[in-house]
C-alpha positions as CSV (number, residue, x, y, z in Angstrom):
1,X,-67.8,-215.4,31.3
2,X,-69.1,-218.2,33.5
3,X,-72.0,-217.8,36.0
4,X,-69.6,-218.1,38.9
5,X,-67.4,-215.3,37.4
6,X,-70.4,-213.1,36.9
7,X,-71.5,-213.6,40.5
8,X,-68.0,-212.7,41.7
9,X,-67.9,-209.6,39.5
10,X,-71.3,-208.5,40.9
11,X,-70.2,-208.9,44.5
12,X,-67.0,-207.0,43.8
13,X,-69.0,-204.1,42.3
14,X,-71.3,-204.0,45.3
15,X,-68.3,-203.9,47.7
16,X,-66.8,-201.1,45.7
17,X,-70.0,-199.0,45.7
18,X,-69.8,-196.0,48.0
19,X,-72.4,-195.6,50.8
20,X,-75.0,-193.0,49.7
21,X,-74.6,-193.8,45.9
22,X,-78.3,-194.7,46.0
23,X,-80.9,-193.4,48.5
24,X,-82.1,-195.9,51.1
25,X,-85.6,-196.8,49.8
26,X,-87.2,-197.1,53.2
27,X,-85.6,-193.8,54.4
28,X,-86.9,-192.2,51.2
29,X,-90.5,-193.4,52.0
30,X,-90.2,-192.0,55.5
31,X,-89.1,-188.6,54.3
32,X,-91.8,-188.5,51.7
33,X,-94.4,-189.4,54.4
34,X,-93.2,-186.7,56.8
35,X,-93.2,-184.0,54.2
36,X,-96.6,-185.0,52.8
37,X,-98.2,-184.9,56.3
38,X,-96.5,-181.7,57.5
39,X,-98.6,-178.6,57.6
40,X,-95.6,-176.4,57.4
41,X,-92.2,-176.7,55.6
42,X,-89.6,-178.8,57.3
43,X,-85.9,-178.4,57.5
44,X,-83.3,-181.1,57.4
45,X,-82.8,-181.0,61.2
46,X,-86.5,-181.6,61.8
47,X,-86.5,-184.5,59.4
48,X,-83.4,-186.0,60.9
49,X,-85.1,-186.3,64.4
50,X,-87.7,-188.7,62.9
51,X,-85.3,-190.8,60.8
52,X,-83.0,-193.6,61.8
53,X,-79.6,-192.5,63.1
54,X,-77.1,-191.9,60.4
55,X,-79.7,-191.3,57.6
56,X,-78.4,-189.2,54.8
57,X,-81.0,-186.5,55.0
58,X,-79.4,-184.2,52.3
59,X,-79.1,-187.1,49.9
60,X,-82.6,-188.3,50.6
61,X,-84.0,-184.8,49.9
62,X,-82.0,-184.5,46.6
63,X,-83.3,-187.9,45.5
64,X,-86.8,-187.0,46.4
65,X,-86.6,-183.7,44.5
66,X,-85.3,-185.6,41.4
67,X,-88.2,-188.1,41.6
68,X,-90.8,-185.4,41.8
69,X,-89.2,-183.0,39.3
70,X,-91.5,-183.9,36.4
71,X,-94.6,-184.8,38.4
72,X,-97.7,-182.8,39.3
73,X,-96.2,-181.8,42.7
74,X,-92.6,-180.8,43.3
75,X,-90.5,-180.9,46.4
76,X,-89.5,-177.2,46.8
77,X,-87.0,-175.5,49.1
78,X,-88.4,-172.4,50.7
79,X,-86.7,-170.4,53.4
80,X,-84.2,-173.3,53.8
81,X,-87.0,-175.7,54.5
82,X,-88.8,-178.3,52.3
83,X,-92.4,-178.6,51.2
84,X,-94.4,-180.3,48.5
85,X,-96.0,-177.8,46.2
86,X,-98.1,-178.0,43.0
87,X,-96.0,-177.8,39.9
88,X,-95.9,-174.2,38.8
89,X,-97.2,-175.0,35.3
90,X,-100.3,-176.6,36.8
91,X,-101.2,-173.8,39.2
92,X,-104.1,-172.8,36.9
93,X,-105.9,-176.0,37.9
94,X,-106.2,-175.0,41.5
95,X,-107.2,-171.4,41.0
96,X,-110.4,-170.4,42.8
97,X,-112.3,-167.2,42.4
98,X,-113.1,-165.6,45.8
99,X,-113.5,-162.1,47.2
100,X,-110.2,-160.5,48.0
101,X,-110.2,-160.0,51.8
102,X,-107.5,-157.4,51.9
103,X,-105.5,-155.4,49.3
104,X,-102.2,-153.8,49.9
105,X,-102.0,-150.1,49.1
106,X,-99.5,-148.9,46.5
107,X,-97.4,-147.4,49.3
108,X,-97.3,-150.8,51.1
109,X,-96.3,-152.6,48.0
110,X,-93.5,-150.1,47.3
111,X,-92.4,-150.3,51.0
112,X,-92.4,-154.1,50.9
113,X,-90.2,-154.1,47.8
114,X,-87.8,-151.6,49.3
115,X,-87.5,-153.6,52.5
116,X,-87.0,-156.9,50.6
117,X,-84.2,-155.6,48.4
118,X,-82.5,-153.1,50.7
119,X,-82.7,-154.9,54.1
120,X,-81.5,-154.1,56.6
121,X,-83.2,-150.7,56.1
122,X,-84.5,-148.0,58.4
123,X,-87.7,-146.0,58.1
124,X,-85.6,-142.9,57.2
125,X,-83.9,-144.9,54.4
126,X,-87.2,-146.1,53.1
127,X,-88.5,-142.6,52.9
128,X,-85.3,-141.4,51.2
129,X,-85.7,-144.1,48.6
130,X,-89.4,-143.5,48.0
131,X,-89.0,-139.7,48.1
132,X,-92.0,-139.2,50.4
133,X,-92.8,-139.2,54.1
134,X,-94.3,-142.6,55.1
135,X,-97.2,-143.2,57.4
136,X,-96.2,-145.5,60.3
137,X,-99.3,-147.6,59.5
138,X,-97.7,-148.7,56.2
139,X,-95.1,-150.8,58.0
140,X,-97.6,-151.8,60.7
141,X,-99.7,-153.4,58.0
142,X,-96.8,-155.4,56.6
143,X,-95.9,-156.5,60.0
144,X,-99.5,-157.6,60.8
145,X,-99.5,-159.7,57.6
146,X,-96.3,-161.3,58.8
147,X,-94.1,-160.4,55.9
148,X,-91.9,-157.7,57.6
149,X,-90.2,-157.7,61.0
150,X,-87.9,-155.5,63.1
151,X,-84.5,-157.2,62.8
152,X,-82.1,-155.0,64.6
153,X,-80.9,-151.5,65.5
154,X,-78.4,-149.5,63.4
155,X,-75.3,-148.3,65.2
156,X,-75.9,-144.7,64.3
157,X,-77.3,-141.7,66.1
158,X,-80.7,-142.5,67.6
159,X,-80.1,-146.2,67.2
160,X,-83.1,-146.5,64.6
161,X,-84.6,-150.0,64.2
162,X,-83.9,-151.8,60.9
163,X,-86.5,-153.8,59.0
164,X,-86.3,-157.0,57.0
165,X,-88.5,-159.7,55.6
166,X,-89.7,-162.8,57.4
167,X,-89.7,-166.5,56.8
168,X,-93.5,-166.1,56.0
169,X,-92.5,-163.7,53.2
170,X,-90.1,-166.3,51.7
171,X,-92.8,-169.1,51.9
172,X,-95.4,-166.8,50.3
173,X,-93.3,-166.0,47.3
174,X,-91.6,-169.4,47.1
175,X,-88.0,-168.2,47.8
176,X,-85.3,-170.2,49.3
177,X,-83.7,-167.1,50.8
178,X,-83.6,-163.3,50.0
179,X,-80.7,-163.9,47.6
180,X,-83.2,-165.6,45.3
181,X,-85.2,-162.4,44.8
182,X,-85.5,-161.6,41.1
183,X,-82.4,-160.0,39.6
184,X,-82.0,-157.2,37.1
185,X,-82.6,-159.4,34.0
186,X,-85.7,-161.1,35.5
187,X,-87.2,-157.7,36.5
188,X,-86.6,-156.5,32.9
189,X,-88.2,-159.6,31.4
190,X,-91.2,-159.2,33.7
191,X,-91.7,-155.6,32.6
192,X,-90.9,-154.1,36.0
193,X,-87.9,-152.2,34.6
194,X,-87.2,-150.5,31.4
195,X,-85.1,-152.3,28.8
196,X,-82.4,-149.7,29.3
197,X,-82.4,-148.6,33.0
198,X,-80.7,-145.3,34.0
199,X,-76.9,-145.4,33.9
200,X,-75.4,-146.8,37.2
201,X,-78.7,-148.5,38.1
202,X,-78.3,-151.8,39.9
203,X,-80.3,-154.2,42.0
204,X,-79.2,-154.3,45.7
205,X,-78.0,-157.5,47.3
206,X,-80.1,-158.0,50.5
207,X,-78.8,-160.0,53.4
208,X,-80.6,-162.2,56.1
209,X,-77.6,-161.9,58.4
210,X,-76.9,-158.9,60.7
211,X,-74.5,-156.4,59.2
212,X,-71.4,-155.0,60.8
213,X,-73.3,-151.7,61.7
214,X,-76.4,-153.5,63.1
215,X,-77.2,-154.9,66.5
216,X,-79.8,-157.6,67.1
217,X,-83.2,-156.3,68.2
218,X,-84.1,-157.1,71.8
219,X,-87.3,-155.1,72.2
220,X,-85.6,-152.9,74.8
221,X,-84.7,-149.2,74.4
222,X,-81.0,-148.6,73.9
223,X,-79.2,-146.8,76.7
224,X,-79.0,-143.5,74.8
225,X,-82.8,-143.4,74.5
226,X,-83.6,-144.4,78.1
227,X,-83.3,-140.8,79.3
228,X,-86.5,-139.9,77.4
229,X,-85.1,-138.5,74.2
230,X,-87.2,-139.2,71.1
231,X,-86.1,-141.4,68.2
232,X,-87.5,-139.5,65.2
233,X,-87.0,-142.5,63.0
234,X,-89.6,-144.4,65.1
235,X,-91.9,-141.5,65.8
């Protein structure tokens, strides 16, 4: 093939290439800089506001994730947002011994696990699952840490509030969303469950979205409580 023919073939290949087949190098550098400098995880919308109009943010993020996949830091998606994090197999290099400022009680850990897997869940439902009456301070502690929030009110008698996990919880445990919580096989492998759980045992499927029997929480008392009646679920 002559040099002219090769040149024509190259031009034709470039014309046939679809936009987005390769990430724009300059846009890629911009996304990398934004994520590197950010103190908090950034979502695609936040990145798009700083990029040229028409930039393929999703494609750029995918390309950047692929580039950093085998490196000392990885681009991770947590709570639907993106952040550079130390590669999990190198975490031991950054460990630092320091006094523990605050430890969660066994009751708080159990409550957090129940809320994470059963959300939306009410106080009464948490007590029913644990089999013991729970101190109000247990949930207060989890809310102070920022891992648990009031997410709604259940459409049942007394309109009890429902609890769920926060974005800070997802970031802390490196989860993209609550659907990425460890499943049955992972819990078995980690030793949290017996190799042969009881018959009928299953891991719940939590949801970030409001359910059909749940109203959003506004911070105001529902009408049926405005007369002064007491909601035992919140007492």
